N, C-alpha and C positions, 0 to 999 in steps of 0.2 A: 723507665729508667726512676731509679728512685736514689734519695739521699745522694744525689751528684752536685757537687761548687762548680762552676764552667768558670774558668780562667779564660777574660776576652782577648783574643789575641787580634790586634791589628798593625802588625810589625813592629810594635814599640814600647818595648819594657820587659824586665827580669823576671821572667814568666817561668822561665823552669825552676830556679830558685824559692818561688811561691808556692810553684808546685810542689817542693822535695818539702817543704816544711809541711803542709798539710798533709803530706803522704806520712811522715814523720809521727803526726797526730793520729795517723786510722781513717783519713777521711778521702771521700772519693771524690777525684779532681780532674778535671781534663782541661788541657789548653784548646779551644775552639774560636776558629771564626766564622762558623755557621750559627747567624742570626735561630735557626729552626731550632738547634738542639741548644743553644743558649735560653730559648723561650721556655725549654722543658725543665731545664737544671732548680733547683730547689735553693740556689744562691747564686751570687752573680757578682765577681773578682772584674775589679776594672782599676790592673798597674797601669803606669807607666814612666818611664827614664828619657828625657830627649828637652827637644823644645816644644814648646805650647802648640806653635801654629802646624808642624810638622805633624804634631800626634791627632790631631782636630781632621786634623789635612786626609790621614791614614783611615780615621776614624770612619768619616764619611764615606771616603773611594770605600772603602771595605761592607759598604752597607750595616755598619753597626751601630750605625747613629740613634738609629730606629731602635734599635735590641735593646741601647741603654734605657731608652723611655719606657717603651715595654715594659722592659725588669723592674724599675722600681716603681712606674705605676702598677704592677701585678699582687706591688705587696712585700715581694718576696726578700728577704736581707741580699744586702748592697752592699760591699765595700771597693772603695777606692783608694790606690795607693800611691802616695807620693805624688807624679802627676793626674795619676786619676783621680785625686782631690782637685787640685788645680780647673780640670777639665766641667767638673760641674757648675763653675760658676762662670758669668755672664763675659766675663774677658777679662784679657790677660796686658799687660804690658810690653813682654819681651818680645823686642825688637819691633816696636810700633805696636798696633792695638789691636788682638784679634778674636774675634768670637766664641765662646765655648757655649757646652750645653744648656746652657742657663738655668737648671735647677734649684741654683741659689741665687740669690741678688747679690751682687758684690764683683770687684775687681781684683786680677791678681799682678800684685804690686813687685817692687823690685827692696829685696833688702838693704835698709839705708847703709851709707860709707861710714868707715868707719870699726868695721869687723869684716874679719875675712872673710869674702864673698869667692867660691860658693862656701855656706855652712857645712861644715861635712866634720862628720862625729857623731858622739854621746852628747845627749843636752837632757834638760829634767822636763817630765809634764805636771801643770798644774792643773785640776780642776777647776772648773768653772758650772758644767754639767755634767755629771758621770755619766758617761754611757753601760750598756749591758758587756760591750768588747772589753769594759774595763774592770770587770766581775776578778775580786782578788787580785788586783795592782794597785800598789799602793801608793798614795800621793807622793811626788817624788822622783816616782820612779824613772831610770834613762833608758831613751831610745836613742837609733841610730839614724843622724838625719844626713841628709847629699841633696841642697836645694841651694837655689839664690833668689827664688822668688816663695813669695809666701802670700796669703789669702785675707782678703779684708773684708767681710763679710759686712753686710748693711744688715740684716738680722740679727743681731746678739744675739738671740736667742736659740739659735744652731749650734752655736760652740761648746765644746766640748771640754774639750783643754786647751791652754796657752804652755807658751813654750817664752825663757827671755832668751834674747839673741843682741844685744844691743838696744832692740825696742821688745815688748811683748808682743806677741806673734799670735795667729790661732794656729793651732799645731794637730787637733781634730776639731773634725763636726758630727753630729748628731742630730736628725733630726725622721723621726719616724723607723720607718724600715733603711735608713739610709745610711750609713757611716764610711768616714773617707779620714784618714789621718794622712799627715803630710812626712812621717819616720819610716822605716823601713822595719816593720816587725818582722818580716823573714830574716832579717840581719842583725837581728835585737835578743840574740842569745832566749834563753829561758823566760824569762815576760814577755817577747814578743811574740815569742809559740802562746804566752798564755792568753796575750788580746786573739791571736789567730783559732785557738781553740774556742774562744767565747764565742767567736761569729759563726765556725762551724756547726758547735751545738743550738746555734739558732735557725739553722739554715735545718734544724730536722723535724 
């Protein structure tokens, strides 16, 4: 198996739209719930839509929690999208306190009152520490968001971009081979495809 990117299927997420975006860019991608297949892939994507606790539960019950840890540990490129970003943190405040994967220190918090929740639609990113997946993406580019919660990292050096929505929240993180975004690049037109293309190139 060469140059295949695995999209983790744990029953939560807009898997097909992510797959279609990569196919449009000419990359070999496969949706899989097989830990052995994911282990052999050249890159891993963790998408996610829904409630944090349900996603963690599904990930664990499908036996895919270890696949995430092993993939990250191996050094291969890893991309978290939306809830796939939030799951990388220690815990979430969504419907009580729930434990996450703990890859990053910090908590997932609810967006403050005073703005429409969920935060849905196009918004800008501002660079803090520009990661390789943003090569060729201008400062202030607009991406498509759908979320009610945001990540609050303890270690600020992992923050790649921030976005303003009543407060300035972390809209993407980067640490070594780990990239994760709060927005949906697969729903963000050409600029979103550029992010996915950059990630795909890192997997080769």
